[in-house]
N, CA, C and O atoms as CSV, one atom per row, in Angstrom:
chain,resi,resn,atom,element,x,y,z
A,1,MET,N,N,-16.968,-27.098,58.016
A,1,MET,CA,C,-18.030,-26.992,58.995
A,1,MET,C,C,-19.005,-25.930,58.519
A,1,MET,O,O,-18.605,-24.867,58.046
A,2,THR,N,N,-20.268,-26.228,58.647
A,2,THR,CA,C,-21.282,-25.261,58.260
A,2,THR,C,C,-22.012,-24.766,59.506
A,2,THR,O,O,-22.213,-25.502,60.472
A,3,VAL,N,N,-22.389,-23.534,59.451
A,3,VAL,CA,C,-23.096,-22.898,60.557
A,3,VAL,C,C,-24.521,-22.627,60.099
A,3,VAL,O,O,-24.737,-22.084,59.015
A,4,ASP,N,N,-25.487,-23.002,60.916
A,4,ASP,CA,C,-26.883,-22.765,60.553
A,4,ASP,C,C,-27.452,-21.587,61.353
A,4,ASP,O,O,-26.772,-20.998,62.193
A,5,ARG,N,N,-28.702,-21.267,61.070
A,5,ARG,CA,C,-29.355,-20.117,61.712
A,5,ARG,C,C,-29.408,-20.263,63.234
A,5,ARG,O,O,-29.205,-19.295,63.966
A,6,GLU,N,N,-29.681,-21.479,63.699
A,6,GLU,CA,C,-29.802,-21.707,65.138
A,6,GLU,C,C,-28.467,-21.461,65.846
A,6,GLU,O,O,-28.429,-20.926,66.955
A,7,THR,N,N,-27.372,-21.860,65.187
A,7,THR,CA,C,-26.049,-21.634,65.776
A,7,THR,C,C,-25.748,-20.139,65.846
A,7,THR,O,O,-25.200,-19.658,66.838
A,8,VAL,N,N,-26.103,-19.413,64.800
A,8,VAL,CA,C,-25.898,-17.959,64.795
A,8,VAL,C,C,-26.717,-17.318,65.908
A,8,VAL,O,O,-26.224,-16.430,66.605
A,9,LEU,N,N,-27.953,-17.755,66.083
A,9,LEU,CA,C,-28.792,-17.208,67.156
A,9,LEU,C,C,-28.187,-17.516,68.521
A,9,LEU,O,O,-28.210,-16.663,69.408
A,10,ARG,N,N,-27.644,-18.724,68.706
A,10,ARG,CA,C,-27.048,-19.093,69.997
A,10,ARG,C,C,-25.795,-18.264,70.272
A,10,ARG,O,O,-25.604,-17.775,71.385
A,11,VAL,N,N,-24.936,-18.107,69.253
A,11,VAL,CA,C,-23.718,-17.314,69.433
A,11,VAL,C,C,-24.078,-15.856,69.723
A,11,VAL,O,O,-23.468,-15.225,70.586
A,12,ALA,N,N,-25.051,-15.329,69.013
A,12,ALA,CA,C,-25.487,-13.949,69.239
A,12,ALA,C,C,-26.048,-13.792,70.655
A,12,ALA,O,O,-25.817,-12.775,71.311
A,13,SER,N,N,-26.778,-14.794,71.116
A,13,SER,CA,C,-27.325,-14.739,72.469
A,13,SER,C,C,-26.209,-14.776,73.507
A,13,SER,O,O,-26.234,-14.012,74.471
A,14,LEU,N,N,-25.236,-15.653,73.318
A,14,LEU,CA,C,-24.121,-15.733,74.260
A,14,LEU,C,C,-23.301,-14.456,74.274
A,14,LEU,O,O,-22.781,-14.059,75.317
A,15,ALA,N,N,-23.182,-13.802,73.108
A,15,ALA,CA,C,-22.406,-12.567,73.002
A,15,ALA,C,C,-23.247,-11.341,73.338
A,15,ALA,O,O,-22.753,-10.214,73.309
A,16,ARG,N,N,-24.503,-11.564,73.654
A,16,ARG,CA,C,-25.429,-10.460,73.963
A,16,ARG,C,C,-25.501,-9.452,72.811
A,16,ARG,O,O,-25.458,-8.238,73.013
A,17,ILE,N,N,-25.613,-10.006,71.586
A,17,ILE,CA,C,-25.714,-9.176,70.391
A,17,ILE,C,C,-27.089,-9.385,69.776
A,17,ILE,O,O,-27.526,-10.520,69.588
A,18,LYS,N,N,-27.760,-8.303,69.467
A,18,LYS,CA,C,-29.067,-8.397,68.818
A,18,LYS,C,C,-28.846,-8.470,67.310
A,18,LYS,O,O,-28.282,-7.557,66.708
A,19,VAL,N,N,-29.299,-9.573,66.709
A,19,VAL,CA,C,-29.133,-9.781,65.269
A,19,VAL,C,C,-30.519,-9.824,64.636
A,19,VAL,O,O,-31.351,-10.643,65.026
A,20,PRO,N,N,-30.777,-8.951,63.662
A,20,PRO,CA,C,-32.075,-8.977,62.976
A,20,PRO,C,C,-32.263,-10.300,62.222
A,20,PRO,O,O,-31.294,-10.890,61.742
A,21,GLU,N,N,-33.515,-10.759,62.123
A,21,GLU,CA,C,-33.827,-12.003,61.417
A,21,GLU,C,C,-33.332,-11.989,59.976
A,21,GLU,O,O,-32.933,-13.027,59.447
A,22,SER,N,N,-33.354,-10.827,59.343
A,22,SER,CA,C,-32.947,-10.733,57.925
A,22,SER,C,C,-31.445,-10.964,57.738
A,22,SER,O,O,-31.005,-11.266,56.629
A,23,ASP,N,N,-30.650,-10.827,58.811
A,23,ASP,CA,C,-29.200,-10.986,58.701
A,23,ASP,C,C,-28.707,-12.377,59.090
A,23,ASP,O,O,-27.520,-12.666,58.939
A,24,LEU,N,N,-29.580,-13.240,59.584
A,24,LEU,CA,C,-29.152,-14.543,60.091
A,24,LEU,C,C,-28.530,-15.415,59.008
A,24,LEU,O,O,-27.483,-16.021,59.233
A,25,ASP,N,N,-29.160,-15.489,57.835
A,25,ASP,CA,C,-28.618,-16.337,56.761
A,25,ASP,C,C,-27.270,-15.814,56.265
A,25,ASP,O,O,-26.360,-16.597,55.993
A,26,THR,N,N,-27.143,-14.500,56.147
A,26,THR,CA,C,-25.878,-13.900,55.701
A,26,THR,C,C,-24.771,-14.181,56.708
A,26,THR,O,O,-23.661,-14.550,56.326
A,27,LEU,N,N,-25.068,-14.010,57.990
A,27,LEU,CA,C,-24.069,-14.284,59.019
A,27,LEU,C,C,-23.694,-15.759,59.069
A,27,LEU,O,O,-22.532,-16.094,59.303
A,28,ALA,N,N,-24.662,-16.643,58.854
A,28,ALA,CA,C,-24.374,-18.078,58.848
A,28,ALA,C,C,-23.410,-18.408,57.714
A,28,ALA,O,O,-22.468,-19.177,57.907
A,29,ASP,N,N,-23.635,-17.838,56.539
A,29,ASP,CA,C,-22.735,-18.074,55.401
A,29,ASP,C,C,-21.342,-17.524,55.681
A,29,ASP,O,O,-20.347,-18.190,55.399
A,30,GLU,N,N,-21.261,-16.313,56.233
A,30,GLU,CA,C,-19.960,-15.709,56.513
A,30,GLU,C,C,-19.192,-16.500,57.570
A,30,GLU,O,O,-17.990,-16.720,57.422
A,31,LEU,N,N,-19.864,-16.924,58.622
A,31,LEU,CA,C,-19.200,-17.721,59.649
A,31,LEU,C,C,-18.752,-19.077,59.106
A,31,LEU,O,O,-17.691,-19.572,59.484
A,32,SER,N,N,-19.546,-19.679,58.228
A,32,SER,CA,C,-19.149,-20.940,57.592
A,32,SER,C,C,-17.889,-20.748,56.760
A,32,SER,O,O,-16.995,-21.593,56.782
A,33,ASN,N,N,-17.814,-19.639,56.024
A,33,ASN,CA,C,-16.619,-19.351,55.222
A,33,ASN,C,C,-15.389,-19.148,56.105
A,33,ASN,O,O,-14.303,-19.630,55.783
A,34,ILE,N,N,-15.559,-18.440,57.210
A,34,ILE,CA,C,-14.435,-18.197,58.123
A,34,ILE,C,C,-13.954,-19.515,58.721
A,34,ILE,O,O,-12.749,-19.759,58.780
A,35,LEU,N,N,-14.868,-20.358,59.159
A,35,LEU,CA,C,-14.481,-21.646,59.732
A,35,LEU,C,C,-13.837,-22.550,58.691
A,35,LEU,O,O,-12.942,-23.328,59.020
A,36,GLY,N,N,-14.280,-22.459,57.435
A,36,GLY,CA,C,-13.644,-23.215,56.354
A,36,GLY,C,C,-12.206,-22.771,56.142
A,36,GLY,O,O,-11.327,-23.600,55.905
A,37,TRP,N,N,-11.965,-21.479,56.226
A,37,TRP,CA,C,-10.606,-20.958,56.079
A,37,TRP,C,C,-9.731,-21.434,57.224
A,37,TRP,O,O,-8.569,-21.779,57.010
A,38,ILE,N,N,-10.268,-21.458,58.432
A,38,ILE,CA,C,-9.509,-21.946,59.581
A,38,ILE,C,C,-9.181,-23.426,59.410
A,38,ILE,O,O,-8.081,-23.855,59.759
A,39,GLU,N,N,-10.108,-24.206,58.884
A,39,GLU,CA,C,-9.838,-25.616,58.620
A,39,GLU,C,C,-8.713,-25.781,57.604
A,39,GLU,O,O,-7.914,-26.711,57.707
A,40,GLN,N,N,-8.649,-24.881,56.622
A,40,GLN,CA,C,-7.535,-24.917,55.658
A,40,GLN,C,C,-6.210,-24.648,56.363
A,40,GLN,O,O,-5.203,-25.281,56.048
A,41,LEU,N,N,-6.202,-23.725,57.304
A,41,LEU,CA,C,-4.970,-23.433,58.037
A,41,LEU,C,C,-4.514,-24.634,58.862
A,41,LEU,O,O,-3.313,-24.831,59.046
A,42,ASN,N,N,-5.448,-25.435,59.360
A,42,ASN,CA,C,-5.084,-26.621,60.132
A,42,ASN,C,C,-4.378,-27.670,59.286
A,42,ASN,O,O,-3.712,-28.547,59.837
A,43,GLU,N,N,-4.503,-27.606,57.966
A,43,GLU,CA,C,-3.867,-28.567,57.074
A,43,GLU,C,C,-2.403,-28.226,56.807
A,43,GLU,O,O,-1.670,-29.063,56.282
A,44,VAL,N,N,-1.967,-27.036,57.149
A,44,VAL,CA,C,-0.597,-26.615,56.894
A,44,VAL,C,C,0.347,-27.343,57.846
A,44,VAL,O,O,0.091,-27.403,59.049
A,45,GLU,N,N,1.440,-27.897,57.312
A,45,GLU,CA,C,2.425,-28.601,58.121
A,45,GLU,C,C,3.306,-27.585,58.837
A,45,GLU,O,O,4.007,-26.806,58.192
A,46,THR,N,N,3.273,-27.589,60.154
A,46,THR,CA,C,4.050,-26.626,60.931
A,46,THR,C,C,5.050,-27.293,61.857
A,46,THR,O,O,5.660,-26.622,62.690
A,47,ALA,N,N,5.231,-28.602,61.730
A,47,ALA,CA,C,6.188,-29.305,62.590
A,47,ALA,C,C,7.598,-28.809,62.287
A,47,ALA,O,O,8.002,-28.746,61.126
A,48,GLY,N,N,8.327,-28.466,63.308
A,48,GLY,CA,C,9.700,-28.005,63.138
A,48,GLY,C,C,9.836,-26.537,62.778
A,48,GLY,O,O,10.948,-26.064,62.544
A,49,VAL,N,N,8.741,-25.811,62.729
A,49,VAL,CA,C,8.798,-24.381,62.419
A,49,VAL,C,C,8.853,-23.615,63.736
A,49,VAL,O,O,7.974,-23.756,64.587
A,50,ALA,N,N,9.874,-22.819,63.889
A,50,ALA,CA,C,10.041,-22.053,65.130
A,50,ALA,C,C,9.041,-20.906,65.181
A,50,ALA,O,O,8.761,-20.284,64.156
A,51,PRO,N,N,8.498,-20.618,66.368
A,51,PRO,CA,C,7.607,-19.460,66.492
A,51,PRO,C,C,8.359,-18.167,66.206
A,51,PRO,O,O,9.556,-18.057,66.474
A,52,MET,N,N,7.642,-17.191,65.657
A,52,MET,CA,C,8.290,-15.918,65.359
A,52,MET,C,C,7.328,-14.778,65.613
A,52,MET,O,O,6.109,-14.951,65.599
A,53,ALA,N,N,7.899,-13.610,65.845
A,53,ALA,CA,C,7.103,-12.416,66.098
A,53,ALA,C,C,6.947,-11.581,64.833
A,53,ALA,O,O,6.050,-10.742,64.747
A,54,SER,N,N,7.816,-11.807,63.852
A,54,SER,CA,C,7.790,-11.028,62.623
A,54,SER,C,C,8.269,-11.909,61.478
A,54,SER,O,O,9.035,-12.848,61.692
A,55,VAL,N,N,7.822,-11.610,60.267
A,55,VAL,CA,C,8.254,-12.396,59.114
A,55,VAL,C,C,9.632,-11.968,58.628
A,55,VAL,O,O,10.251,-12.670,57.829
A,56,THR,N,N,10.114,-10.833,59.099
A,56,THR,CA,C,11.451,-10.388,58.726
A,56,THR,C,C,12.397,-10.595,59.893
A,56,THR,O,O,12.005,-10.464,61.053
A,57,ASP,N,N,13.637,-10.919,59.583
A,57,ASP,CA,C,14.629,-11.119,60.632
A,57,ASP,C,C,15.219,-9.763,60.999
A,57,ASP,O,O,16.089,-9.238,60.304
A,58,MET,N,N,14.732,-9.211,62.099
A,58,MET,CA,C,15.216,-7.893,62.503
A,58,MET,C,C,15.398,-7.869,64.014
A,58,MET,O,O,14.806,-8.668,64.740
A,59,LYS,N,N,16.201,-6.965,64.458
A,59,LYS,CA,C,16.426,-6.786,65.884
A,59,LYS,C,C,15.973,-5.389,66.274
A,59,LYS,O,O,16.121,-4.432,65.514
A,60,LEU,N,N,15.423,-5.298,67.460
A,60,LEU,CA,C,14.981,-4.003,67.951
A,60,LEU,C,C,16.169,-3.152,68.372
A,60,LEU,O,O,17.176,-3.657,68.870
A,61,ARG,N,N,16.027,-1.856,68.159
A,61,ARG,CA,C,17.070,-0.948,68.629
A,61,ARG,C,C,16.943,-0.784,70.122
A,61,ARG,O,O,15.841,-0.607,70.642
A,62,TRP,N,N,18.051,-0.840,70.808
A,62,TRP,CA,C,18.069,-0.672,72.252
A,62,TRP,C,C,18.538,0.729,72.604
A,62,TRP,O,O,19.392,1.299,71.925
A,63,ARG,N,N,17.984,1.266,73.646
A,63,ARG,CA,C,18.441,2.557,74.144
A,63,ARG,C,C,19.069,2.334,75.512
A,63,ARG,O,O,18.829,1.324,76.174
A,64,ALA,N,N,19.856,3.278,75.903
A,64,ALA,CA,C,20.490,3.182,77.210
A,64,ALA,C,C,19.424,3.292,78.291
A,64,ALA,O,O,18.540,4.145,78.211
A,65,ASP,N,N,19.505,2.447,79.284
A,65,ASP,CA,C,18.549,2.455,80.378
A,65,ASP,C,C,19.068,3.374,81.467
A,65,ASP,O,O,19.764,2.944,82.387
A,66,GLU,N,N,18.720,4.638,81.348
A,66,GLU,CA,C,19.199,5.651,82.272
A,66,GLU,C,C,18.032,6.252,83.048
A,66,GLU,O,O,16.990,6.560,82.469
A,67,VAL,N,N,18.202,6.414,84.327
A,67,VAL,CA,C,17.188,7.041,85.154
A,67,VAL,C,C,17.397,8.544,85.098
A,67,VAL,O,O,18.476,9.036,85.427
A,68,THR,N,N,16.372,9.275,84.682
A,68,THR,CA,C,16.443,10.734,84.616
A,68,THR,C,C,15.176,11.314,85.235
A,68,THR,O,O,14.201,10.600,85.468
A,69,ASP,N,N,15.203,12.586,85.490
A,69,ASP,CA,C,14.012,13.243,86.018
A,69,ASP,C,C,13.144,13.797,84.898
A,69,ASP,O,O,12.121,14.427,85.167
A,70,GLY,N,N,13.533,13.575,83.652
A,70,GLY,CA,C,12.766,14.077,82.523
A,70,GLY,C,C,13.162,15.481,82.120
A,70,GLY,O,O,12.836,15.916,81.016
A,71,ALA,N,N,13.850,16.193,82.977
A,71,ALA,CA,C,14.351,17.539,82.729
A,71,ALA,C,C,13.249,18.550,82.442
A,71,ALA,O,O,13.536,19.640,81.946
A,72,ILE,N,N,12.011,18.219,82.738
A,72,ILE,CA,C,10.915,19.165,82.526
A,72,ILE,C,C,9.912,19.132,83.686
A,72,ILE,O,O,8.708,19.040,83.446
A,73,PRO,N,N,10.377,19.204,84.919
A,73,PRO,CA,C,9.423,19.093,86.043
A,73,PRO,C,C,8.397,20.221,86.056
A,73,PRO,O,O,7.277,20.024,86.526
A,74,GLU,N,N,8.750,21.377,85.558
A,74,GLU,CA,C,7.793,22.496,85.555
A,74,GLU,C,C,6.623,22.189,84.621
A,74,GLU,O,O,5.471,22.472,84.947
A,75,LYS,N,N,6.924,21.615,83.474
A,75,LYS,CA,C,5.850,21.281,82.530
A,75,LYS,C,C,4.990,20.149,83.071
A,75,LYS,O,O,3.773,20.146,82.884
A,76,ILE,N,N,5.616,19.192,83.738
A,76,ILE,CA,C,4.877,18.038,84.249
A,76,ILE,C,C,3.906,18.466,85.348
A,76,ILE,O,O,2.766,18.003,85.378
A,77,THR,N,N,4.335,19.326,86.231
A,77,THR,CA,C,3.481,19.735,87.353
A,77,THR,C,C,2.682,21.012,87.072
A,77,THR,O,O,2.042,21.541,87.981
A,78,ALA,N,N,2.708,21.510,85.851
A,78,ALA,CA,C,2.027,22.764,85.524
A,78,ALA,C,C,0.522,22.690,85.764
A,78,ALA,O,O,-0.071,23.680,86.192
A,79,ASN,N,N,-0.099,21.572,85.508
A,79,ASN,CA,C,-1.548,21.457,85.680
A,79,ASN,C,C,-1.942,20.830,87.008
A,79,ASN,O,O,-3.127,20.596,87.248
A,80,ALA,N,N,-0.987,20.556,87.862
A,80,ALA,CA,C,-1.291,19.972,89.164
A,80,ALA,C,C,-1.995,21.004,90.033
A,80,ALA,O,O,-1.623,22.177,90.009
A,81,PRO,N,N,-3.006,20.595,90.804
A,81,PRO,CA,C,-3.705,21.569,91.637
A,81,PRO,C,C,-2.845,22.119,92.773
A,81,PRO,O,O,-3.044,23.255,93.202
A,82,ASP,N,N,-1.876,21.310,93.271
A,82,ASP,CA,C,-1.055,21.765,94.392
A,82,ASP,C,C,0.365,21.198,94.275
A,82,ASP,O,O,0.737,20.301,95.031
A,83,PRO,N,N,1.160,21.722,93.327
A,83,PRO,CA,C,2.530,21.198,93.219
A,83,PRO,C,C,3.408,21.745,94.348
A,83,PRO,O,O,3.330,22.921,94.704
A,84,GLN,N,N,4.245,20.859,94.900
A,84,GLN,CA,C,5.144,21.279,95.971
A,84,GLN,C,C,6.515,20.674,95.709
A,84,GLN,O,O,6.669,19.454,95.634
A,85,ASN,N,N,7.514,21.551,95.571
A,85,ASN,CA,C,8.901,21.131,95.348
A,85,ASN,C,C,9.049,20.207,94.138
A,85,ASN,O,O,9.814,19.243,94.177
A,86,GLY,N,N,8.316,20.505,93.068
A,86,GLY,CA,C,8.406,19.703,91.853
A,86,GLY,C,C,7.704,18.369,91.940
A,86,GLY,O,O,7.947,17.490,91.113
A,87,MET,N,N,6.830,18.194,92.930
A,87,MET,CA,C,6.100,16.937,93.101
A,87,MET,C,C,4.615,17.222,93.213
A,87,MET,O,O,4.201,18.362,93.427
A,88,PHE,N,N,3.824,16.179,93.067
A,88,PHE,CA,C,2.378,16.290,93.202
A,88,PHE,C,C,2.007,16.111,94.666
A,88,PHE,O,O,2.348,15.099,95.278
A,89,ALA,N,N,1.313,17.087,95.226
A,89,ALA,CA,C,0.827,16.985,96.594
A,89,ALA,C,C,-0.609,16.469,96.554
A,89,ALA,O,O,-1.453,17.003,95.834
A,90,VAL,N,N,-0.871,15.435,97.330
A,90,VAL,CA,C,-2.214,14.845,97.359
A,90,VAL,C,C,-2.682,14.794,98.809
A,90,VAL,O,O,-1.863,14.786,99.727
A,91,PRO,N,N,-4.004,14.759,99.017
A,91,PRO,CA,C,-4.500,14.695,100.395
A,91,PRO,C,C,-4.213,13.322,101.015
A,91,PRO,O,O,-4.069,12.324,100.310
A,92,LYS,N,N,-4.134,13.297,102.333
A,92,LYS,CA,C,-3.900,12.059,103.055
A,92,LYS,C,C,-5.080,11.106,102.817
A,92,LYS,O,O,-6.236,11.523,102.743
A,93,VAL,N,N,-4.748,9.820,102.702
A,93,VAL,CA,C,-5.787,8.807,102.560
A,93,VAL,C,C,-5.951,8.078,103.879
A,93,VAL,O,O,-7.070,7.763,104.285
A,94,LEU,N,N,-4.848,7.810,104.547
A,94,LEU,CA,C,-4.861,7.122,105.835
A,94,LEU,C,C,-4.448,8.091,106.935
A,94,LEU,O,O,-3.646,8.996,106.706
A,95,GLU,N,N,-4.987,7.900,108.097
A,95,GLU,CA,C,-4.617,8.767,109.217
A,95,GLU,C,C,-3.968,7.972,110.310
A,95,GLU,O,O,-3.587,8.532,111.339
C-alpha cells in the first residue's frame, strides 16, 4: 500500500498535528514503508501458534501475600498536614 501527500495531510488533520509542506513527501514514504512491513507480517502463518507474553519460557516469582502496616507509619505520615494516630486526617466532605 502506498500513501500519498493527501493521505498524510488527512491523517495529520485527524491527529491535530501540524506538518510542514516540506515534510509531506518524506512522511508519505515512511508511512508507505511501515505499511509494507505490516503487510509482510500478515503473510506469516500463525495458525496453531499459542499466544505468549514472552519469547522465553519463564515463570514469575511469587511472594507471600501478607497484609502488613508497612512498619514505617511515622515516615508515611511525616509530611501529612494533620496526622492523627498514625493516619491521615482530612476535612469532612459531607455533613
